[in-house]
gemmi code that builds the backbone of each chain (N, CA, C; Angstrom):
import gemmi

chains = {
    "A": [
        ("UNK", (63.685, -49.676, 31.287), (63.857, -50.737, 32.042), (65.292, -50.347, 33.079)),
        ("UNK", (64.727, -50.456, 34.383), (65.880, -49.897, 35.491), (66.852, -50.976, 35.596)),
        ("UNK", (68.213, -50.646, 35.718), (69.133, -51.469, 35.991), (69.711, -50.973, 37.400)),
        ("UNK", (69.891, -51.778, 38.253), (70.569, -51.752, 39.537), (72.057, -52.076, 39.469)),
        ("UNK", (72.936, -51.246, 40.246), (74.186, -51.559, 40.244), (74.514, -51.632, 41.632)),
        ("UNK", (74.946, -52.623, 42.245), (75.451, -52.923, 43.801), (76.763, -52.757, 43.844)),
        ("UNK", (77.267, -52.149, 45.113), (78.825, -51.776, 45.367), (78.863, -52.107, 46.956)),
        ("UNK", (80.068, -52.348, 47.257), (81.019, -53.282, 46.440), (80.455, -54.617, 46.269)),
        ("UNK", (81.181, -55.348, 45.244), (81.080, -56.480, 45.145), (81.273, -57.500, 46.241)),
        ("UNK", (82.150, -57.356, 47.047), (82.459, -57.934, 48.156), (83.030, -57.182, 49.273)),
        ("UNK", (82.521, -57.322, 50.466), (82.925, -56.561, 51.741), (83.307, -57.517, 52.689)),
        ("UNK", (84.582, -57.146, 53.121), (85.289, -58.082, 54.045), (85.330, -57.630, 55.226)),
        ("UNK", (84.614, -57.972, 56.322), (84.443, -57.383, 57.627), (84.633, -58.333, 58.888)),
        ("UNK", (84.754, -57.862, 60.080), (84.737, -58.807, 61.056), (83.521, -58.582, 61.908)),
        ("UNK", (83.035, -59.766, 62.727), (81.975, -59.731, 63.502), (81.870, -58.470, 64.253)),
        ("UNK", (80.821, -57.764, 64.520), (80.735, -56.407, 65.429), (80.750, -55.445, 64.436)),
        ("UNK", (81.685, -55.346, 63.444), (81.590, -54.194, 62.585), (80.408, -53.934, 62.032)),
        ("UNK", (80.337, -52.653, 61.330), (79.408, -52.026, 60.598), (79.676, -52.311, 59.218)),
        ("UNK", (78.314, -52.714, 58.487), (78.533, -52.920, 57.124), (77.471, -52.205, 56.170)),
        ("UNK", (78.027, -51.315, 55.145), (77.215, -50.343, 54.349), (77.201, -50.899, 53.089)),
        ("UNK", (76.148, -51.135, 52.502), (75.844, -51.677, 51.124), (75.137, -50.640, 50.417)),
        ("UNK", (75.600, -50.477, 49.085), (75.135, -49.612, 48.306), (74.318, -50.131, 47.079)),
        ("UNK", (73.244, -49.489, 46.483), (72.279, -49.775, 45.442), (72.050, -48.771, 44.481)),
        ("UNK", (72.658, -48.713, 43.366), (72.289, -47.500, 42.467), (71.553, -47.820, 41.322)),
        ("UNK", (70.462, -47.025, 41.039), (69.490, -47.292, 39.978), (69.956, -46.301, 38.782)),
        ("UNK", (69.512, -47.028, 37.677), (69.884, -46.101, 36.248), (69.095, -45.008, 36.286)),
        ("UNK", (67.700, -45.205, 36.836), (66.643, -44.092, 36.813), (66.078, -44.014, 38.132)),
        ("UNK", (65.213, -42.986, 38.280), (64.616, -42.909, 39.648), (63.798, -43.987, 39.850)),
        ("UNK", (63.600, -44.506, 41.059), (62.908, -45.714, 41.520), (61.510, -44.937, 42.007)),
        ("UNK", (60.334, -45.466, 41.377), (59.215, -44.780, 41.578), (58.749, -45.249, 43.096)),
        ("UNK", (58.219, -44.184, 43.909), (57.911, -44.271, 45.153), (58.981, -44.924, 46.132)),
        ("UNK", (59.988, -44.972, 45.737), (61.201, -45.702, 46.523), (60.722, -46.941, 46.999)),
        ("UNK", (60.157, -47.749, 45.867), (59.959, -49.239, 45.988), (61.108, -49.883, 45.713)),
        ("UNK", (62.020, -50.168, 46.850), (63.157, -50.709, 46.676), (63.294, -51.771, 47.853)),
        ("UNK", (63.778, -52.886, 47.572), (63.746, -53.969, 48.627), (65.148, -54.411, 48.665)),
        ("UNK", (65.456, -55.015, 49.831), (66.882, -55.782, 50.046), (66.407, -57.355, 50.521)),
        ("UNK", (67.235, -58.293, 50.064), (67.092, -59.538, 50.475), (68.456, -60.032, 50.928)),
        ("UNK", (68.536, -60.957, 51.753), (69.781, -61.533, 52.274), (69.565, -63.063, 51.865)),
        ("UNK", (70.675, -63.712, 51.083), (70.866, -65.196, 50.831), (71.939, -65.578, 51.669)),
        ("UNK", (71.743, -66.749, 52.421), (72.731, -67.492, 53.122), (72.860, -68.757, 52.038)),
        ("UNK", (74.323, -69.254, 52.182), (74.608, -70.496, 51.349), (73.664, -71.476, 51.376)),
        ("UNK", (73.276, -72.163, 50.306), (72.287, -73.085, 50.351), (71.015, -72.908, 50.455)),
        ("UNK", (70.538, -71.439, 50.850), (69.206, -71.195, 51.230), (68.807, -70.406, 50.275)),
        ("UNK", (67.184, -70.120, 50.289), (66.538, -69.151, 49.467), (66.632, -67.877, 50.129)),
        ("UNK", (66.470, -66.905, 49.137), (66.737, -65.362, 49.912), (65.447, -65.187, 50.712)),
        ("UNK", (65.686, -64.010, 51.614), (64.815, -63.611, 52.633), (64.656, -62.212, 52.569)),
        ("UNK", (63.647, -61.758, 52.510), (63.125, -60.314, 52.540), (63.593, -59.658, 53.856)),
        ("UNK", (64.511, -58.768, 53.643), (64.751, -58.005, 54.678), (64.189, -56.403, 54.995)),
        ("UNK", (64.210, -55.624, 53.843), (63.706, -54.246, 53.716), (62.659, -54.178, 52.437)),
        ("UNK", (61.653, -53.281, 52.763), (61.058, -52.865, 51.467), (60.490, -51.441, 51.703)),
        ("UNK", (60.082, -50.911, 50.633), (59.785, -49.429, 50.619), (61.121, -48.679, 51.201)),
        ("UNK", (62.371, -49.304, 50.703), (63.616, -48.635, 50.906), (63.910, -48.664, 52.365)),
        ("UNK", (62.725, -48.476, 53.527), (63.379, -48.366, 54.884), (62.550, -49.133, 55.898)),
        ("UNK", (61.543, -49.912, 55.222), (60.497, -50.692, 56.300), (61.287, -52.052, 56.355)),
        ("UNK", (61.380, -52.366, 57.633), (61.942, -53.912, 58.011), (60.784, -54.629, 57.815)),
        ("UNK", (60.958, -55.857, 57.105), (60.193, -56.889, 57.078), (60.068, -57.697, 58.664)),
        ("UNK", (58.636, -58.380, 58.322), (58.296, -59.371, 59.760), (59.623, -59.986, 60.147)),
        ("UNK", (60.067, -59.772, 61.408), (61.027, -60.870, 62.077), (62.538, -60.286, 61.830)),
        ("UNK", (62.641, -59.051, 61.210), (64.074, -58.799, 61.014), (64.671, -57.999, 61.937)),
        ("UNK", (65.817, -58.410, 62.580), (66.272, -57.585, 63.690), (66.664, -56.074, 63.309)),
        ("UNK", (66.608, -55.240, 64.447), (66.664, -53.923, 63.885), (68.128, -53.430, 63.791)),
        ("UNK", (69.195, -54.455, 63.812), (70.519, -53.798, 63.354), (70.571, -53.793, 61.800)),
        ("UNK", (69.557, -54.113, 61.139), (69.340, -54.033, 59.819), (68.403, -52.879, 59.526)),
        ("UNK", (68.886, -52.014, 58.524), (68.301, -50.515, 58.432), (68.683, -50.167, 56.913)),
        ("UNK", (67.399, -49.641, 56.134), (67.512, -49.103, 54.897), (67.209, -47.754, 54.771)),
        ("UNK", (67.953, -47.097, 53.694), (67.889, -45.643, 53.578), (67.877, -45.236, 52.084)),
        ("UNK", (67.531, -44.155, 51.651), (67.801, -43.425, 50.320), (66.480, -43.421, 49.732)),
        ("UNK", (66.583, -42.662, 48.516), (65.566, -42.189, 47.755), (66.099, -42.042, 46.233)),
        ("UNK", (65.053, -42.057, 45.442), (65.347, -41.722, 44.095), (66.397, -42.773, 43.387)),
        ("UNK", (67.432, -42.530, 43.242), (68.393, -43.514, 42.647), (69.491, -44.111, 43.452)),
        ("UNK", (69.572, -43.713, 44.753), (70.735, -44.163, 45.782), (70.148, -44.675, 46.949)),
        ("UNK", (70.378, -46.022, 47.248), (69.699, -46.493, 48.288), (71.339, -47.200, 48.983)),
        ("UNK", (70.846, -47.294, 50.416), (71.781, -48.127, 51.106), (71.249, -49.001, 52.191)),
        ("UNK", (71.739, -50.133, 52.499), (71.522, -51.104, 53.409), (72.747, -51.155, 54.309)),
        ("UNK", (72.304, -50.864, 55.652), (73.291, -50.739, 56.837), (72.752, -51.920, 57.663)),
        ("UNK", (74.206, -52.485, 58.149), (73.981, -53.703, 59.286), (74.881, -53.120, 60.469)),
        ("UNK", (73.975, -52.563, 61.461), (75.038, -51.766, 62.384), (76.113, -52.601, 63.108)),
        ("UNK", (75.867, -53.829, 63.561), (77.021, -54.592, 64.063), (76.644, -56.171, 63.674)),
        ("UNK", (77.751, -56.639, 62.798), (77.760, -57.866, 62.324), (77.665, -58.910, 63.076)),
        ("UNK", (76.548, -59.825, 62.929), (76.454, -61.117, 63.782), (77.103, -62.237, 62.865)),
        ("UNK", (77.488, -63.315, 63.423), (77.984, -64.461, 62.587), (77.029, -64.860, 61.556)),
        ("UNK", (75.805, -64.904, 61.740), (74.697, -65.255, 60.684), (74.660, -64.124, 59.561)),
        ("UNK", (75.308, -63.131, 59.640), (74.955, -62.080, 58.704), (75.861, -62.194, 57.638)),
        ("UNK", (76.786, -62.954, 57.596), (77.901, -63.158, 56.595), (77.217, -63.945, 55.355)),
        ("UNK", (76.530, -63.330, 54.307), (75.960, -63.763, 53.307), (75.914, -62.835, 51.976)),
        ("UNK", (75.080, -63.110, 51.015), (75.063, -62.201, 49.964), (73.835, -61.438, 49.985)),
        ("UNK", (73.837, -60.241, 49.762), (72.480, -59.293, 49.490), (72.324, -58.647, 48.375)),
        ("UNK", (70.983, -58.642, 48.145), (70.622, -58.200, 46.655), (69.567, -57.274, 46.980)),
        ("UNK", (69.415, -56.199, 46.118), (68.333, -55.094, 46.181), (67.538, -55.217, 44.731)),
        ("UNK", (66.347, -54.905, 44.811), (65.357, -55.153, 43.916), (64.399, -54.112, 43.644)),
        ("UNK", (64.043, -53.593, 42.543), (63.207, -52.491, 42.503), (61.742, -53.269, 42.146)),
        ("UNK", (60.647, -52.749, 42.571), (59.366, -53.128, 42.271), (58.308, -51.807, 42.220)),
        ("UNK", (57.185, -51.945, 41.973), (56.681, -53.036, 41.093), (56.694, -53.216, 39.639)),
        ("UNK", (57.582, -52.160, 39.338), (57.453, -52.046, 37.659), (58.165, -53.180, 36.980)),
        ("UNK", (57.640, -53.759, 36.033), (57.967, -54.911, 35.205), (58.873, -54.399, 34.229)),
        ("UNK", (60.446, -55.004, 33.974), (60.821, -56.194, 34.571), (61.393, -55.873, 36.093)),
        ("UNK", (61.131, -56.613, 37.240), (61.485, -56.384, 38.346), (63.080, -56.629, 38.512)),
        ("UNK", (63.727, -55.885, 38.249), (65.448, -56.050, 38.381), (65.870, -56.095, 39.573)),
        ("UNK", (66.719, -57.014, 39.667), (67.522, -57.186, 41.018), (69.087, -56.674, 40.664)),
        ("UNK", (69.587, -56.238, 41.648), (71.065, -55.944, 41.667), (72.006, -57.143, 41.566)),
        ("UNK", (73.059, -57.169, 41.228), (74.073, -58.334, 40.927), (74.569, -58.948, 42.331)),
        ("UNK", (74.216, -58.143, 43.320), (74.618, -58.788, 44.862), (75.817, -58.391, 45.308)),
        ("UNK", (75.945, -58.189, 46.706), (77.117, -57.810, 47.312), (77.267, -58.918, 48.341)),
        ("UNK", (78.484, -59.653, 48.291), (78.792, -60.754, 49.409), (79.505, -60.054, 50.434)),
        ("UNK", (79.092, -60.291, 51.703), (79.572, -60.002, 53.071), (80.358, -60.958, 53.585)),
        ("UNK", (81.702, -60.939, 53.631), (82.635, -62.087, 53.860), (83.107, -61.771, 55.256)),
        ("UNK", (83.390, -62.900, 56.005), (84.432, -62.854, 57.169), (85.828, -62.280, 57.064)),
        ("UNK", (86.267, -61.460, 57.390), (87.787, -60.881, 57.422), (88.661, -61.588, 57.963)),
    ],
    "B": [
        ("UNK", (51.928, -71.324, 59.348), (52.978, -70.528, 58.613), (53.136, -70.671, 57.148)),
        ("UNK", (53.703, -69.506, 56.421), (53.456, -69.688, 54.957), (54.439, -70.706, 54.376)),
        ("UNK", (53.879, -71.589, 53.509), (54.707, -72.540, 52.882), (54.709, -72.463, 51.448)),
        ("UNK", (55.708, -72.608, 50.789), (55.736, -72.603, 49.362), (56.718, -73.810, 48.955)),
        ("UNK", (56.183, -74.856, 48.340), (56.860, -76.072, 47.747), (56.791, -76.221, 46.276)),
        ("UNK", (58.151, -75.940, 45.628), (58.100, -76.249, 44.429), (58.458, -77.583, 43.992)),
        ("UNK", (58.019, -78.125, 42.778), (58.428, -79.498, 42.335), (58.181, -79.292, 40.823)),
        ("UNK", (58.710, -80.490, 40.109), (58.716, -80.787, 38.623), (60.106, -80.406, 38.103)),
        ("UNK", (60.991, -79.657, 38.600), (62.474, -79.772, 37.997), (62.946, -81.006, 37.545)),
        ("UNK", (64.082, -80.837, 36.959), (64.729, -82.073, 36.271), (65.641, -81.855, 35.067)),
        ("UNK", (66.059, -82.696, 34.538), (66.922, -82.542, 33.180), (65.996, -82.524, 32.013)),
        ("UNK", (66.120, -81.802, 31.210), (65.415, -81.728, 29.889), (66.427, -81.388, 28.747)),
        ("UNK", (65.973, -81.831, 27.463), (66.930, -81.460, 26.509), (66.608, -80.125, 25.873)),
        ("UNK", (67.558, -79.455, 25.287), (67.355, -78.237, 24.638), (65.951, -78.423, 23.483)),
        ("UNK", (65.177, -77.343, 23.685), (63.909, -77.393, 22.819), (62.767, -78.059, 23.594)),
        ("UNK", (63.060, -78.723, 24.627), (62.004, -79.515, 25.339), (61.092, -78.709, 26.185)),
        ("UNK", (60.224, -79.430, 27.121), (59.300, -78.666, 27.874), (59.240, -79.112, 29.296)),
        ("UNK", (59.032, -78.576, 30.104), (58.713, -78.848, 31.587), (57.771, -78.027, 32.307)),
        ("UNK", (56.950, -78.702, 33.077), (55.977, -77.794, 34.033), (56.527, -77.928, 35.379)),
        ("UNK", (56.590, -76.641, 35.851), (56.788, -76.509, 37.548), (55.627, -76.362, 38.128)),
        ("UNK", (55.417, -76.863, 39.503), (54.262, -76.587, 40.184), (54.858, -76.033, 41.568)),
        ("UNK", (54.069, -75.208, 42.385), (54.288, -74.564, 43.468), (53.258, -74.762, 44.456)),
        ("UNK", (53.008, -75.516, 45.417), (52.111, -75.791, 46.306), (52.161, -74.823, 47.431)),
        ("UNK", (51.087, -74.022, 47.762), (51.136, -73.048, 48.783), (50.142, -73.211, 49.818)),
        ("UNK", (50.535, -72.912, 51.072), (49.649, -73.093, 52.162), (50.118, -72.240, 53.450)),
        ("UNK", (49.478, -71.825, 54.220), (49.573, -71.094, 55.414), (49.020, -69.564, 55.073)),
        ("UNK", (48.358, -69.579, 54.065), (47.888, -68.140, 53.742), (46.716, -68.348, 52.731)),
        ("UNK", (45.970, -67.198, 52.388), (44.899, -67.212, 51.645), (45.453, -67.191, 50.139)),
        ("UNK", (45.688, -68.132, 49.222), (46.364, -68.131, 48.241), (45.632, -67.183, 47.171)),
        ("UNK", (44.307, -67.279, 47.181), (43.591, -66.885, 46.097), (43.669, -65.008, 46.101)),
        ("UNK", (44.044, -64.675, 47.399), (44.132, -63.100, 47.407), (45.528, -62.514, 47.110)),
        ("UNK", (46.514, -63.394, 46.596), (47.905, -62.963, 46.585), (48.306, -63.161, 45.350)),
        ("UNK", (49.285, -62.008, 44.596), (50.012, -62.266, 43.513), (50.873, -63.167, 43.668)),
        ("UNK", (51.489, -63.894, 42.711), (52.768, -64.901, 42.799), (53.874, -64.538, 41.695)),
        ("UNK", (54.963, -64.865, 42.199), (56.105, -64.678, 41.128), (56.900, -65.952, 41.046)),
        ("UNK", (57.547, -66.070, 39.942), (58.766, -66.822, 39.616), (60.065, -66.262, 39.494)),
        ("UNK", (60.948, -66.562, 40.243), (62.366, -65.923, 40.323), (63.182, -67.225, 40.139)),
        ("UNK", (64.353, -67.152, 39.122), (65.418, -67.940, 39.108), (66.570, -67.579, 39.494)),
        ("UNK", (67.570, -68.550, 39.494), (68.919, -68.326, 39.868), (69.919, -69.198, 39.470)),
        ("UNK", (70.726, -68.891, 38.395), (71.646, -69.734, 37.989), (72.474, -70.081, 39.036)),
        ("UNK", (72.950, -71.495, 39.201), (73.759, -71.753, 40.579), (74.839, -70.925, 40.504)),
        ("UNK", (75.335, -70.235, 41.958), (76.598, -69.466, 42.148), (76.298, -68.167, 41.399)),
        ("UNK", (75.205, -67.652, 40.880), (75.087, -66.440, 40.131), (73.992, -65.737, 41.034)),
        ("UNK", (73.504, -64.755, 40.379), (72.591, -63.876, 40.697), (71.089, -64.376, 40.645)),
        ("UNK", (69.994, -63.299, 41.084), (68.836, -63.551, 41.246), (68.215, -62.801, 39.904)),
        ("UNK", (67.190, -63.779, 39.123), (66.510, -62.927, 37.846), (65.128, -63.270, 38.045)),
        ("UNK", (64.294, -61.991, 38.291), (63.021, -62.230, 38.124), (62.346, -62.693, 36.887)),
        ("UNK", (61.389, -63.680, 36.901), (60.946, -64.139, 35.702), (59.459, -63.914, 35.163)),
        ("UNK", (58.527, -64.006, 36.074), (57.332, -63.799, 35.786), (56.437, -63.661, 37.068)),
        ("UNK", (55.156, -62.677, 37.039), (54.560, -62.486, 38.028), (52.761, -62.715, 37.269)),
        ("UNK", (51.867, -63.345, 38.238), (50.506, -63.524, 37.993), (49.806, -63.062, 39.186)),
        ("UNK", (48.657, -61.866, 38.662), (47.786, -61.406, 39.801), (47.023, -62.593, 40.361)),
        ("UNK", (46.397, -62.088, 41.483), (45.650, -62.966, 42.155), (44.340, -63.811, 41.724)),
        ("UNK", (43.857, -63.291, 40.533), (42.906, -64.033, 39.921), (43.311, -64.462, 38.669)),
        ("UNK", (44.578, -64.302, 38.236), (44.998, -64.603, 36.905), (44.690, -63.770, 35.798)),
        ("UNK", (44.135, -62.757, 35.991), (43.985, -61.743, 34.964), (44.975, -60.909, 34.413)),
        ("UNK", (45.948, -60.637, 35.206), (47.318, -60.080, 34.473), (48.511, -60.532, 34.872)),
        ("UNK", (49.373, -60.835, 33.684), (50.579, -61.705, 33.832), (51.651, -60.723, 33.296)),
        ("UNK", (52.859, -61.011, 33.808), (53.996, -60.185, 33.174), (55.410, -61.054, 33.183)),
        ("UNK", (56.078, -60.937, 32.154), (57.166, -61.763, 31.844), (58.382, -60.942, 31.492)),
        ("UNK", (59.589, -61.657, 31.881), (60.764, -60.974, 31.430), (61.053, -61.182, 30.105)),
        ("UNK", (61.657, -60.242, 29.528), (61.896, -60.410, 28.019), (62.717, -61.605, 27.539)),
        ("UNK", (63.316, -62.166, 28.318), (64.350, -63.499, 28.205), (63.389, -64.524, 28.063)),
        ("UNK", (62.205, -64.605, 28.653), (61.205, -65.743, 28.677), (60.018, -65.770, 27.921)),
        ("UNK", (59.717, -64.295, 27.487), (58.195, -64.070, 26.752), (58.292, -64.941, 25.374)),
        ("UNK", (56.959, -65.330, 25.432), (56.688, -66.239, 24.256), (56.944, -67.819, 24.473)),
        ("UNK", (57.861, -68.150, 25.703), (58.070, -69.414, 25.851), (57.725, -69.939, 27.009)),
        ("UNK", (57.626, -69.041, 28.026), (57.151, -69.639, 29.473), (55.617, -68.896, 29.598)),
        ("UNK", (54.979, -69.715, 30.434), (53.550, -69.309, 30.696), (53.353, -69.452, 32.002)),
        ("UNK", (52.992, -68.638, 32.842), (52.431, -68.526, 34.345), (50.964, -68.715, 34.258)),
        ("UNK", (50.387, -69.663, 35.248), (49.131, -69.942, 35.431), (48.896, -70.242, 37.028)),
        ("UNK", (47.803, -70.523, 37.456), (47.295, -70.803, 38.958), (45.951, -71.318, 39.023)),
        ("UNK", (46.028, -72.126, 39.790), (44.845, -72.822, 40.258), (44.107, -72.588, 41.729)),
        ("UNK", (43.441, -71.573, 41.791), (43.147, -71.197, 43.185), (42.247, -72.221, 44.123)),
        ("UNK", (41.523, -73.193, 43.301), (40.970, -74.256, 43.923), (41.854, -75.219, 44.555)),
        ("UNK", (43.046, -75.413, 43.951), (44.028, -76.215, 44.435), (45.359, -75.536, 45.309)),
        ("UNK", (45.151, -74.185, 45.311), (46.390, -73.304, 45.974), (47.614, -73.728, 45.213)),
        ("UNK", (47.683, -73.778, 44.054), (48.850, -74.303, 43.254), (49.172, -73.083, 42.246)),
        ("UNK", (50.397, -72.824, 42.060), (51.095, -72.027, 40.946), (51.713, -72.811, 40.086)),
        ("UNK", (51.684, -72.635, 38.723), (52.356, -73.259, 37.723), (53.467, -72.380, 36.792)),
        ("UNK", (54.264, -73.143, 36.415), (55.141, -72.339, 35.267), (55.463, -73.419, 34.304)),
        ("UNK", (54.895, -73.111, 33.013), (54.945, -74.141, 31.721), (56.185, -73.318, 31.105)),
        ("UNK", (57.083, -74.184, 31.014), (58.338, -73.621, 30.229), (58.436, -74.668, 28.904)),
        ("UNK", (58.478, -73.793, 27.672), (58.605, -74.622, 26.366), (59.820, -73.894, 25.827)),
        ("UNK", (60.465, -74.575, 24.587), (61.527, -74.187, 23.843), (62.633, -73.933, 24.633)),
        ("UNK", (63.030, -74.681, 25.623), (63.918, -74.360, 26.707), (65.381, -74.463, 26.121)),
        ("UNK", (66.048, -73.741, 26.578), (67.408, -73.395, 26.234), (68.328, -73.574, 27.326)),
        ("UNK", (69.549, -73.609, 26.933), (70.834, -74.104, 28.051), (70.632, -72.848, 29.015)),
        ("UNK", (70.627, -71.637, 28.672), (70.520, -70.448, 29.647), (69.203, -70.544, 30.563)),
        ("UNK", (68.328, -71.504, 30.268), (67.266, -71.507, 31.202), (67.795, -72.163, 32.547)),
        ("UNK", (68.850, -72.984, 32.396), (69.237, -73.618, 33.397), (69.528, -72.825, 34.796)),
        ("UNK", (68.477, -73.335, 35.868), (68.577, -72.456, 37.145), (67.920, -73.251, 38.087)),
        ("UNK", (67.960, -72.677, 39.386), (67.099, -72.886, 40.381), (65.835, -72.248, 40.314)),
        ("UNK", (64.683, -72.736, 40.257), (63.330, -71.690, 40.103), (62.742, -71.750, 41.466)),
        ("UNK", (62.400, -70.368, 41.774), (61.747, -70.239, 43.160), (60.411, -69.718, 42.899)),
        ("UNK", (59.398, -70.243, 43.613), (58.132, -69.443, 43.572), (58.172, -68.423, 44.735)),
        ("UNK", (57.483, -67.387, 44.616), (57.437, -66.239, 45.645), (56.189, -65.715, 45.999)),
        ("UNK", (55.611, -65.419, 47.083), (54.341, -64.632, 47.371), (54.807, -63.157, 47.476)),
        ("UNK", (53.910, -62.257, 46.833), (53.936, -60.993, 47.104), (53.717, -60.598, 48.328)),
        ("UNK", (54.258, -59.605, 48.815), (53.882, -59.031, 50.098), (52.579, -58.225, 50.448)),
        ("UNK", (52.166, -57.496, 49.381), (51.023, -56.462, 49.597), (49.707, -57.173, 49.482)),
        ("UNK", (49.693, -58.117, 48.225), (48.370, -58.582, 48.051), (48.177, -59.091, 46.500)),
        ("UNK", (46.899, -58.842, 45.953), (46.579, -59.449, 44.611), (47.352, -58.868, 43.459)),
        ("UNK", (47.534, -57.641, 43.576), (47.987, -56.962, 42.028), (49.364, -56.544, 42.108)),
        ("UNK", (50.294, -57.389, 42.862), (51.642, -57.257, 42.691), (52.331, -55.851, 43.145)),
        ("UNK", (51.902, -55.254, 43.993), (52.455, -54.166, 44.266), (53.665, -54.024, 45.203)),
        ("UNK", (54.015, -55.420, 45.630), (55.131, -55.369, 46.720), (56.140, -56.304, 46.087)),
        ("UNK", (57.232, -56.449, 46.935), (58.297, -57.308, 46.910), (57.963, -58.637, 47.153)),
        ("UNK", (58.929, -59.702, 47.090), (58.569, -61.127, 47.572), (58.897, -61.347, 48.821)),
        ("UNK", (57.452, -61.374, 49.452), (57.747, -61.679, 51.116), (58.142, -63.158, 51.622)),
        ("UNK", (57.712, -64.223, 50.937), (58.303, -65.609, 51.260), (58.555, -66.338, 49.848)),
        ("UNK", (59.564, -67.230, 49.834), (60.224, -67.758, 48.964), (60.193, -69.410, 49.320)),
        ("UNK", (59.877, -70.202, 48.202), (60.272, -71.675, 48.347), (61.609, -71.983, 48.150)),
        ("UNK", (61.704, -73.291, 48.460), (63.144, -73.782, 48.691), (63.888, -74.026, 47.191)),
        ("UNK", (63.021, -73.947, 46.037), (63.602, -73.929, 44.673), (63.517, -75.087, 44.346)),
        ("UNK", (63.452, -75.280, 43.032), (63.664, -76.553, 42.080), (64.548, -76.368, 40.971)),
        ("UNK", (65.371, -77.222, 40.760), (66.663, -77.073, 39.789), (65.925, -77.621, 38.493)),
        ("UNK", (66.399, -76.694, 37.414), (65.965, -77.102, 36.012), (67.278, -77.115, 35.434)),
        ("UNK", (67.430, -78.123, 34.548), (68.926, -78.315, 33.865), (68.662, -78.602, 32.377)),
        ("UNK", (68.855, -77.773, 31.436), (68.755, -77.928, 29.982), (70.044, -78.367, 29.576)),
        ("UNK", (70.165, -79.479, 29.168), (71.399, -80.241, 28.322), (70.977, -81.426, 27.572)),
        ("UNK", (71.939, -81.620, 26.496), (71.880, -82.723, 25.893), (72.491, -83.949, 26.263)),
    ],
}
model = gemmi.Model(1)
for chain_id, residues in chains.items():
    chain = gemmi.Chain(chain_id)
    for i, (resn, *xyz) in enumerate(residues, 1):
        res = gemmi.Residue()
        res.name, res.seqid = resn, gemmi.SeqId(i, " ")
        for name, pos in zip(("N", "CA", "C"), xyz):
            atom = gemmi.Atom()
            atom.name, atom.element = name, gemmi.Element(name[0])
            atom.pos, atom.b_iso = gemmi.Position(*pos), 0.0
            res.add_atom(atom)
        chain.add_residue(res)
    model.add_chain(chain)
structure = gemmi.Structure()
structure.add_model(model)
structure.setup_entities()
């Protein structure tokens, strides 16, 4: 069973700054099948990135994903006010489809 | 547009049962695998279960195996989650989600419903 560890737990940044979020897997993620989700307060999660680096439909290009094997990164190039939220990584399609514990991006 | 609407949540006593439903629209339901994901309020996400497009394959998290059953009715575009022997630790918001890639569940969750709250308490 793959365990995903996200860091940092909380990231305090200002609008316009760059955010770098990490997701580390306990073993190699097959096919780099790693997804990132955004969850704003009171809302359901939204798919941002799949296959480690492909943006989902409608996702702005300030969001980018990279990495392979056990180390993956979500980068937000310039934070907009609506980007302050919690971000989760998830490996798929191997069951159980583990999520990371989340990184909260908060306004500094 | 894709819509997933969960229903059936509520308060139930430990050891009790509940059945959740998820009404799907805006896509060809019978062609896609579907998931249930839950979230304890204020906590992280936990994948619960998956069902293939035709119902022939199902997978469960160890935490619910033997107690929860996923099913679907493709004639009604509806996904179900039968939850038996409920425990306090099953208290969460339950989301139904649509697989990105298709019927056999090779993708992440591309669309999510708004969730339904299940509270297990005496």
